[in-house]
N, C-alpha and C positions, 0 to 999 in steps of 0.2 A: 762555685762558691760565692759568687758575687752577687747569684740570683736571690740568695738567701740574704744578703745583706740587706737590698732592696727591701725585702717583705720584713726583716725587722723594723727598717724605717719608717715603713708604711704602719704595721703594730703601735711603733709608739708614738706617731702623727696623731694616729687614730685615738688613742688614749688623752693624749694633749687636747683635741678637738673637744671630746668628752667632757673631760676635767675644766676647760675654758668656758663650757657652757653650762655646766653646774653652777660654777663661780657668775657668771653672768646672769643667770637664773636667781641665785642668792642676792645679788646687787641690786635687782629690779625690783625685788620682791622686798627688800629693806627700807627702799624710797618712798619718802612722802608724796601719796597722791595729789594731782592737781586740781580736781575737780570733783572729788568726793568718789563718786564711780563704785568701783568694788572696793575702795580702800576701808570704808565705813559698812560694808555689808555683813559683815562677820562679829558685828559687835565691839569691834575695834575703835580708836579714836581715829577719823579720817584727817583730821588735819595736824597731828601731832608727828613726828618723826623722832624715833628713837633714840638720835644721837643729837639733837638739836636744829636750829632752824640754819644754822651756819655750815652744818656737814652736809645738807642737801646739794649746795653746789659743787663739792668736793666729789658726793657720789655721783651726779651726774659726770664729770670728768673723768673720773675712774670707769665708770661703765662705758663711756667713748672710746677711752685707750683699749680697754678687755676685748670691745666689740670690734675694733680695728685689728687688734692681735690675733683673734679668731677667726677673722675672714682671711687675713695673710697665711696661718696655719691651714686653715682650709685650703688655699690655693696652693701651697706648697705641698699639700697631702695630694692633692688632684695630679700634678706636674710629677710627684712620685708614683703615684698607682698608674699613672699613662705611661710612664717610663719603663715600669716594670711588666707592663702588659705587651707592649711595642718590644720588650728585651725578650720576651717569653715566646712571642710569636715570631720573631726573626731565627731565633736558635733553632737547627734540625734537631730531629728526635735521634737518639742515638739507638740502631737497633742492632741486635746480635744475631 
């Protein structure tokens, strides 16, 4: 029974990593470009932010926090998967 609990946590953490990754991508995409680059390549205004100039500093802070949480969740996920695989190898198979 406990083996299935570890699998459940693994799936939940996997969904959390994917969700946080998507949020990170969206946060990076809505930020203002510093040097032009690809920001104006698609016909948009390269130097303007959709939420104003003061919001750019907040987006950088929010992005850094989300990146830190994303890395932390990935490290926890690796520990859960490693514990699950070690546990499944150590348990003997039931033979009849």
